[in-house]
C-alpha positions in Angstrom: 3.5 36.3 -33.9 -0.7 34.7 -32.9 1.1 30.7 -33.5 3.5 31.2 -31.0 1.5 33.1 -28.5 -0.3 30.1 -28.9 1.6 27.6 -28.8 3.4 29.0 -25.5 -0.2 29.3 -24.2 -0.9 25.6 -24.9 2.6 24.4 -23.0 1.5 26.6 -20.4 -1.6 25.0 -19.9 0.1 21.5 -19.4 1.4 19.8 -16.3 4.7 19.4 -16.0 6.3 16.7 -17.8 8.5 13.7 -16.5 10.5 11.4 -19.1 8.9 8.0 -19.7 10.3 6.1 -17.0 10.9 2.5 -16.2 9.2 1.3 -13.2 9.7 -1.9 -11.4 6.5 -3.2 -9.2 6.8 -5.8 -5.9 2.6 -6.0 -5.1 1.3 -8.0 -2.3 -2.0 -10.6 -2.7 -5.6 -9.3 -2.2 -6.7 -5.9 -1.7 -3.1 -4.9 -1.3 -3.1 -6.0 -5.4 -5.7 -4.1 -6.3 -4.2 -0.6 -4.7 -0.8 -1.2 -7.0 -2.3 -2.0 -10.0 -4.6 1.2 -10.1 -0.8 2.9 -9.7 0.5 0.4 -12.7 -2.5 1.4 -14.6 -2.1 5.3 -14.0 1.8 5.2 -15.2 1.4 3.2 -18.3 -2.0 5.7 -19.4 1.1 8.5 -18.9 3.8 7.0 -21.0 5.8 4.6 -18.8 7.5 1.3 -19.2 6.1 -0.6 -15.9 7.5 -4.3 -15.0 5.6 -6.3 -12.4 6.7 -9.0 -10.3 4.6 -11.9 -10.2 5.2 -14.9 -7.8 3.9 -18.6 -9.2 1.9 -19.3 -6.6 0.0 -15.7 -6.5 -3.7 -16.3 -6.0 -5.2 -12.7 -7.1 -2.1 -11.6 -9.3 -3.0 -13.6 -12.7 -0.7 -12.9 -15.6 -3.4 -12.9 -18.0 -5.2 -10.3 -17.0 -2.0 -8.0 -17.1 -2.9 -6.7 -20.4 -0.6 -4.5 -21.7 1.8 -4.7 -18.0 4.5 -6.7 -18.7 6.0 -9.3 -16.3 8.5 -11.7 -14.5 7.3 -14.8 -13.1 9.5 -15.4 -9.3 9.6 -19.0 -9.2 8.3 -19.9 -5.9 8.0 -23.2 -3.4 4.4 -22.8 -2.6 1.3 -23.2 -4.9 -1.7 -21.0 -5.7 -4.0 -24.0 -3.8 -1.6 -24.4 -1.0 -2.2 -20.7 0.0 -5.3 -20.8 -0.9 -6.3 -23.7 1.7 -4.3 -21.1 4.3 -6.5 -18.7 3.6 -9.6 -20.1 3.7 -8.8 -21.6 7.0 -7.9 -18.6 8.3 -11.0 -16.5 7.8 -13.3 -19.6 8.8 -11.5 -19.7 11.8 -10.6 -16.4 13.3 -14.2 -15.3 11.6 -16.6 -17.5 11.8 -15.3 -20.3 14.5 -13.7 -18.0 16.9 -16.4 -17.4 19.5 -16.6 -21.8 20.0 -13.6 -22.6 20.9 -11.6 -22.4 24.4 -8.5 -19.3 24.4 -6.3 -22.7 23.9 -7.3 -23.6 21.4 -7.1 -19.9 19.7 -4.1 -19.3 20.6 -2.8 -22.9 18.6 -5.1 -23.1 15.8 -4.1 -19.1 15.9 0.0 -19.6 15.9 0.0 -22.5 13.6 -1.7 -20.4 10.5 0.4 -17.4 11.0 3.6 -19.7 11.4 2.7 -21.3 8.0 1.6 -18.1 5.9 4.5 -15.8 7.8 7.0 -18.6 5.8 4.9 -18.2 3.0 5.0 -14.7 2.6 8.4 -13.8 4.0 10.6 -16.6 3.9 9.4 -18.4 1.0 9.5 -15.4 -1.3 12.3 -14.0 0.0 14.7 -16.2 -0.9 13.5 -17.2 -3.9 14.9 -14.1 -5.0 18.1 -15.5 -3.6 18.0 -19.0 -5.8 16.7 -17.1 -9.0 20.2 -15.7 -10.4 19.0 -15.1 -13.8 15.4 -12.7 -12.6 18.1 -10.5 -11.2 19.8 -10.4 -13.8 17.5 -9.8 -16.3 16.3 -6.9 -13.5 19.0 -5.4 -13.5 19.7 -5.4 -17.5 15.9 -3.7 -17.9 17.2 -0.1 -16.3 14.9 0.0 -13.7 14.2 4.0 -12.2 12.4 3.3 -9.5 10.7 0.1 -7.4 6.7 0.6 -6.0 6.6 -1.9 -3.5 3.9 -2.6 -1.0 6.0 -3.6 2.1 3.4 -6.1 3.6 5.0 -8.5 1.0 8.9 -8.9 2.0 12.0 -8.2 0.4 10.4 -5.7 -2.9 13.0 -3.1 -0.8 16.0 -5.7 -0.9 15.5 -6.3 -4.6 16.0 -2.1 -5.2 19.3 -2.4 -2.9 20.1 -5.2 -5.3 19.8 -3.6 -8.5 21.0 0.1 -7.1 17.7 1.5 -7.3 15.5 3.9 -5.5 12.5 2.4 -4.2 8.5 3.5 -2.6 5.9 2.2 -0.6 2.1 1.7 -0.2 0.9 0.8 1.7 -2.4 1.7 5.0 -0.5 0.7 8.0 1.5 -1.5 10.0 0.4 -2.8 13.8 1.5 0.0 16.2 2.6 1.9 13.4 5.8 0.5 14.3 7.7 0.5 10.9 6.0 3.7 10.0 8.0 5.2 14.1 11.0 3.5 14.0 11.7 3.2 10.6 10.0 5.6 8.7 10.8 8.5 11.3 6.7 8.9 11.9 6.4 10.6 15.2 3.1 9.0 17.0 2.1 10.4 20.3 0.5 8.2 22.6 -1.7 11.1 24.0 -3.5 11.7 20.7 -2.7 8.8 17.6 -4.9 5.5 18.6 -2.6 2.5 18.1 -4.4 1.0 14.7 -7.4 -1.2 15.0 -7.4 -0.4 19.0 -11.2 1.0 18.5 -10.3 4.6 20.2 -10.7 8.4 19.4 -7.6 10.7 18.4 -9.5 12.8 21.6 -8.8 10.6 25.0 -10.0 11.0 28.3 -6.7 9.4 31.0 -7.7 5.6 30.8 -7.5 5.8 27.3 -4.5 7.3 27.0 -3.0 5.1 29.7 -4.8 1.9 27.2 -3.4 2.9 24.1 0.4 3.7 26.0 0.3 0.4 26.9 -1.2 -1.3 23.8 1.7 0.5 21.7 4.7 -0.9 24.7 3.2 -4.9 24.0 2.5 -4.7 20.6 5.8 -3.1 19.9 7.6 -6.2 23.0 5.3 -9.1 20.5 6.7 -7.4 17.2 10.0 -7.8 18.6 10.0 -10.6 20.2 8.5 -12.8 17.7 9.0 -11.1 14.4 12.3 -8.7 14.8 15.0 -11.3 14.9 12.9 -13.2 11.6 13.1 -10.8 9.7 16.5 -9.5 10.1 18.1 -12.8 9.4 16.4 -13.0 5.8 17.5 -9.4 5.4 20.9 -10.4 6.2 21.1 -13.4 4.2 19.8 -11.5 1.3 21.8 -7.8 1.6 24.7 -8.8 3.7 25.2 -9.6 7.3 24.5 -7.2 9.9 21.0 -5.5 7.4 18.2 -4.9 9.5 14.4 -4.5 8.0 14.5 -1.1 9.8 18.1 0.5 8.3 16.6 -1.1 4.6 12.9 0.4 5.8 14.3 4.0 6.7 15.3 4.2 3.1 12.5 4.6 1.2 12.1 7.8 -0.7 8.7 8.0 -0.3 5.7 6.0 2.0 2.3 6.4 -0.3 -0.3 5.8 2.9 -3.6 4.6 1.4 -5.9 6.9 3.8 -6.9 10.6 4.0 -7.9 13.0 6.7 -11.3 12.6 5.9 -10.7 9.5 7.6 -7.9 9.2 9.4 -7.3 11.5 13.1 -4.9 14.5 12.3 -1.6 13.7 13.1 2.3 14.9 12.7 4.0 12.9 9.8 7.0 13.6 7.4 7.1 14.9 4.7 7.8 12.6 1.9 4.6 10.4 3.4 2.1 11.4 0.9 -1.9 10.5 1.8 -3.7 8.5 -0.7 -6.7 7.6 0.5 -9.5 7.1 -1.9 -6.6 6.1 -5.0 -8.9 4.1 -6.9 -12.3 5.8 -6.5 -14.0 6.9 -10.3 -17.1 7.9 -11.7 -18.9 5.1 -12.0 -19.7 3.0 -15.6 -22.9 1.9 -17.2 -23.6 -1.4 -15.5 -23.7 -4.5 -17.7 -27.0 -5.2 -18.7 -28.9 -8.2 -16.7 -27.3 -5.4 -13.7 -28.8 -2.2 -14.7 -32.4 -4.1 -15.0 -32.2 -5.3 -11.8 -31.4 -1.9 -10.3 -33.9 -0.4 -12.3 -36.7 -2.7 -11.3 -35.8 -1.6 -7.2 -38.2 1.0 -8.4 -38.9 3.8 -5.4 -37.5 1.8 -2.9 -33.7 1.3 -5.0 -30.9 -1.4 -4.4 -28.3 -2.3 -1.6 -25.1 -3.6 -2.7 -24.2 -6.7 -0.4 -19.8 -7.2 -0.5 -17.8 -8.7 2.1 -14.4 -8.4 -0.1 -12.1 -10.6 -2.3 -11.2 -12.8 -0.1 -14.4 -14.1 1.7 -16.3 -16.0 -0.8 -18.7 -18.8 1.3 -19.8 -18.5 5.1 -21.8 -21.1 7.4 -24.7 -22.1 5.8 -26.6 -20.7 9.5 -25.3 -17.7 8.7 -25.8 -17.3 5.0 -29.6 -18.4 5.5 -29.9 -15.7 8.3 -28.4 -13.3 6.3 -30.6 -14.2 3.3 -33.9 -14.3 5.2 -33.4 -10.9 7.0 -32.1 -9.7 3.3 -36.1 -11.1 2.2 -38.2 -8.9 3.9 -36.8 -5.9 2.2 -38.4 -3.9 -0.3 -35.7 -2.8 -2.3 -33.1 -5.3 -4.5 -29.6 -6.4 -3.1 -26.6 -7.4 -5.2 -25.0 -10.1 -3.0 -21.4 -11.1 -4.2 -21.5 -15.1 -2.6 -19.7 -18.1 -4.0 -21.2 -20.3 -1.3 -23.9 -22.8 -1.9 -27.7 -21.5 -2.6 -29.6 -20.0 0.7 -32.8 -21.7 0.8 -34.1 -18.8 2.6 -33.1 -16.4 -0.2 -35.7 -14.3 -1.2 -36.6 -13.2 -5.1 -35.5 -9.2 -4.3 -31.7 -10.8 -3.9 -29.4 -11.5 -7.1 -26.6 -13.6 -6.1 -23.1 -13.1 -8.3 -19.8 -14.6 -7.9 -18.2 -10.6 -8.8 -19.4 -7.5 -9.3 -18.6 -3.7 -10.1 -18.8 -2.1 -6.9 -17.4 0.7 -7.9 -20.6 0.9 -10.8 -22.8 -0.2 -8.4 -22.2 2.3 -5.4 -22.2 5.1 -7.8 -25.7 3.9 -9.6 -28.4 6.3 -9.4 -30.9 3.5 -7.6 -27.8 2.7 -4.8 -29.5 3.5 -1.2 -26.6 1.1 1.4 -23.6 -1.0 1.1 -23.4 -3.6 2.9 -19.5 -4.4 3.9 -16.4 -5.7 5.5 -14.7 -2.2 5.9 -12.6 -2.8 3.8 -10.3 0.3 2.9 -11.3 0.0 -0.8 -15.5 -0.2 0.1 -14.9 2.2 2.3 -14.0 5.2 0.0 -15.7 4.1 -2.9 -18.8 4.6 -0.5 -17.6 7.9 0.7 -16.9 9.0 -2.4 -20.2 8.0 -4.2 -21.8 9.1 -1.0 -23.1 5.8 0.2 -24.1 4.9 3.7 -22.8 1.6 4.9 -23.8 -1.2 6.8 -20.7 -2.9 8.2 -20.1 -6.1 9.2 -16.1 -5.9 10.1 -14.3 -9.0 10.2 -10.5 -8.7 10.7 -8.0 -6.5 10.3 -8.5 -2.7 10.0 -11.8 -2.9 9.2 -13.8 -2.4 12.2 -11.1 0.5 12.8 -12.3 1.6 9.1 -16.3 1.3 10.5 -15.8 3.1 14.0 -14.6 6.2 12.1 -17.0 6.5 9.0 -19.5 5.6 12.6 -19.2 8.9 14.6 -19.4 10.5 11.2 -23.1 9.5 11.3 -22.6 7.3 7.7 -22.5 3.6 9.0 -23.7 1.1 11.8 -22.1 -1.8 12.8 -23.2 -5.3 13.5 -21.2 -8.6 14.3 -21.7 -11.1 11.3 -21.6 -13.8 13.6 -24.1 -13.1 16.4 -26.5 -11.1 14.8 -29.8 -11.2 13.9 -32.2 -11.2 10.8 -34.6 -8.2 12.7 -31.3 -6.4 13.5 -30.1 -6.3 10.0 -33.8 -5.3 8.9 -33.5 -2.3 11.3 -29.6 -1.4 10.7 -31.1 -0.9 7.1 -34.3 0.8 7.7 -32.9 3.4 9.6 -30.0 3.6 7.0 -32.6 3.8 4.2 -35.1 6.3 5.8 -32.8 8.4 8.4 -32.1 11.1 6.0 -29.8 12.2 9.0 -27.0 9.1 7.2 -27.5 10.0 3.6 -27.0 14.0 4.5 -23.8 13.2 7.1 -22.6 11.2 4.2 -23.3 13.9 1.5 -20.9 16.0 3.9 -18.0 13.5 3.9 -18.1 13.0 0.2 -18.2 16.5 -0.5 -14.5 16.5 1.7 -13.2 13.6 -0.1 -13.9 15.5 -3.8 -12.5 18.7 -2.0 -9.0 18.0 -2.9 -6.7 20.7 -5.0 -5.9 17.3 -7.3 -6.9 13.5 -7.2 -5.1 11.0 -5.2 -4.0 9.1 -7.6 -1.9 12.1 -8.9 -0.7 12.7 -5.9 0.2 8.7 -5.8 1.9 8.7 -10.1 3.3 12.6 -8.6 5.9 11.2 -5.7 7.3 8.3 -8.3 7.8 10.8 -11.2 9.5 12.9 -8.3 11.7 9.9 -7.6 12.5 9.4 -11.5 13.0 13.2 -12.2 15.8 13.4 -8.9 16.8 10.0 -8.0 15.9 10.5 -4.9 13.9 12.3 -2.5 16.4 12.3 -0.2 15.6 16.3 1.2 12.6 15.1 2.2 13.6 12.5 5.3 13.9 13.7 8.5 17.2 13.7 10.2 15.9 11.5 12.4 16.9 8.4 10.2 20.5 10.0 11.5 20.2 9.4 15.1 20.8 6.4 17.0 17.5 5.6 19.5 19.3 7.4 22.5 19.6 10.6 20.6 16.4 10.3 18.5 14.7 10.5 22.4 17.4 13.2 23.7 18.0 10.6 26.3 21.6 11.4 26.5 20.4 14.9 26.7 18.4 14.3 29.8 21.5 12.4 30.7 23.2 14.9 30.4 20.8 17.9 31.9 20.1 15.4 34.9 24.0 15.0 36.1 25.0 19.1 35.7 21.2 19.2 37.7 23.0 16.7 39.7 26.1 18.2 40.3 24.4 21.9 40.7 22.0 20.8 43.8 25.2 18.6 45.2 28.0 21.6 44.7 27.1 24.1 47.1 26.1 20.9 49.4 29.8 19.9 49.0 31.0 23.0 49.6 29.3 24.2 52.8 30.6 20.2 53.8 33.8 21.5 52.8 33.8 24.9 55.1 32.4 23.1 58.0 35.3 20.4 58.2 37.9 23.0 57.6 36.2 25.2 60.1 36.0 21.4 62.5 39.8 21.7 62.0 40.5 24.4 62.7 38.8 24.6 66.1 40.5 21.0 66.6 43.9 22.9 65.7 43.3 26.1 68.1 42.4 24.0 71.2 45.9 22.1 70.6 47.7 24.9 70.4 46.4 26.4 74.0 47.0 22.9 75.5 51.0 23.4 74.5 
């Protein structure tokens, strides 16, 4: 009896168990790959089988680093070297050369880069699926339960439909939330939901609301005119005439949003949107021996961690020299992730490394500040470990991320293309020596940690839910089944307007009819008298 009770107690203490599932993954590059990889590793840890689609021209997805993860190669026309050229050209121009060109030059260069980028990341990748019949056949034989896709890499959802399996998205956001709003049925009232990368707060005054509304409209218009038809043509070629990208994306069972309420503004969202910001964060591991020795040598002044992310490997020498000279004057030790030519002004307190264990360094007790470009992963790691930030936003969502933590009193933002050495020194001195920044960061970190479960648990639960039940359709709002005019109640508005117009017009028509009848009666009476 005692054994039975003990067994029941143990069973009750374990979370709900899912049968070992078979998950197919369609990832994207750079930091997007890092987030997907975390989910993949957790799925494998829980006994699921994972297979990832790796394009032959991928930069960050290296098959030799996949470990126990199974993979299938997708034969694409582009090469890793070609992609690196496009990316380096984009970052060099957009970040460090932008201010030296005229508007027309900027427009031409940016358009040419984006055309090439979209060609590689949309049509070439999607058409590779159509060409590779052998891959599709092997995947059909794989009997997958669900596909996990990052929608920034097009056609993962199309592959799921080709295989007849449900699919789940993992994303940060799309421009103007256009995919989430139109395809995911997520409400985004412009009165208090600022457009991504707009640098606007959620409490907006009148002119900010005007600005936000106009930006939503223009962004949607640009997307429809420039991207919508091209994307629809690609999906129609894969899945049949008349198929649209939004029709396909609306079928996602869950949307795993890589953000959370400690960083995002409160707003409405459908129940199949799951917020998993910080899913990659974890306690720090011990540092490698050389880094640990360097950190301990910092003494009471502590350590500064400096990284502009995995995609920025170098910068113009003039900027590198300025930053190195500023860091050389600090009493702290600095670990700087940098692969460019070594600056001549580099101080003895600064250690250049081609790669650094960012999470482990941020969790080290000697770390005092984090110099970052403001990527979501780095910002959440800093929040998780409670480290104030000096931000050098470069592109995308980075300024938006940094503005939100700056308003919470845990970060300072500077422009890397215009900053001076004294400004860098003053900002770091303020972050480290003014206790308000550390206190505010500790409060924000406590908010992040105060959750009923880890963000990664929410992400994996969504996938396991789909594996258990085959879908999550009961969480999808009825908005998916409405036409655009029904969704915005334009048909109701037209009916009510017509009814109100009729209600107003009817008394007038009756009065005019009565008047006409009275006039007719008078005319008839006069005619009778004359006769």
